Steps between C-alpha positions, in 0.01 A plus 500: 500500500161582355464637150404862446181572310435820306253626760702408810831636615743258665562547871738346753235239575558355153860407585670263741659699782834330440491631143423852621791478742724378218396799288577731793854360515539562127350849512749599771805351335536206736490255209562539127234491231637165386473359850144627530402337172668173598332485839162624370489205262324289763194724457515488119220255426227471239708661227596798718870590488719642775551808283123548478474473878762774537304711254179470701679595824681798347354854495243595240522878486186533297334457840696782669274796443279596791555873437541628145796725425262767371265483799372857548570489874877471455786656305805287423841575358840337456774670699872447553694559821865474593633212709863599564567207734307253284501387140457844341196697385175321580183512294177494695124517455353790701123537535310773684134548586348726234311721743697617802407756762799734521424554868519126567759338271531121489766279652734304274552123473799323350399171331781246473474224242575130527826340380431570133468873435211742460246272333137583410366363830714736709415793273134424566562497877653848462182617326278342767678691774471825305130436454479448877637852547878465524786612282650162408822408323637170378870505408641253249802332656601377154547854365876462465441194280240664278197451723243224539547284188141392449516154656552397859743222412735750336441758772581249773829407335588866445431597861722215625798647313486833682707592802239449770627776730492746210148385409385556857647849486295566185182457706644701788560780248139464387385551857713814523364623167145478637601677823613798292211489252279807486125462535500255789457542875859390557413156634627196311405138550588187310350174390658215309447143395731200537847652440330838540356403837853434621605842370220664700627335818850624427372849424342499846840423650687758291244781529347549846307789344303268269136570580365145458581173327296211364725214384337205327669163558849650505814383676591652834824669606690372800303541822790701643405783261146534636588772757572732205143469369255780577245456219177316580511178299215288371640157420302307237578128477360190327433203726639248249821696443734293714815657355419856612297412808797320655672840527209670676511374865839651599411828330161509670660428837743788451217734398311415818805522726578846361138623524472565127166578337395221269218278382547160343244333278556141393240408240385138535517257211686728259842490337788740461397744229130488587463873429631470143187477284683365195575145620298207637646568846282812513228485763241765428347513847829509689651750254206738531509485879878550508475800268216651702709463816804651327312811390347542847845467659644771280205728562534452875870579520558736207216750520603863484 
């Protein structure tokens, strides 16, 4: 691992791939923090500790601000909606374009967070989509536990304690909230990252009326469920993400056999989480291209 200098941000290239894979296992609850620290010790050289390595790989939310909350092109608010089949009332961040033509209202996009609650990175993605012309909403799946706690480590542990079926229903209820929301054209799409990408795929199964979906490196439902999907899906994957990519071939085969509309983009040389601009796994070029493709996909399939 190379040392970070004040004028240079660390990237995935500064880390051994085996270490990045180890962090991925930790970030997704496959190993404990103690196990990560024990196994990361082999990279702790030159006075660097395993705890310091974990710190450099963890999110730095000071970096998560591509669109300011007070950007004049958007209007944001905190809302609450009911999730009767989920964990209870859900708090969410709803952002609209500031200037909307009443004769041509925007479509809506549900933004589903990773396995750690509505953190600053996901809130920024919500703002980016609003700035691109959509009504966007990011629910906080940790609402029943008091909301995102301020750190991903705590958020990850909190999300693991929830009933996972109820949590999924919280996002389903968010989709339904947007379907009924005034000031849109009635079309609702969804995007999500990691855990959230898997939710988008399951939304596509549960809601044939979903207008479009763009899951980022999310798990796939059983291929037998593919016939229920009607939404055009843009699948965004990282070439080095062996854990998620192993699930893709049977799902892709089922999509093709059932004549479903989809595109798949597998970005070379990047890791799971490459879109998240708060960690060294972020790849600026791949993230920008993936986001550009996402916005174009939504505009193609969700225009009024």
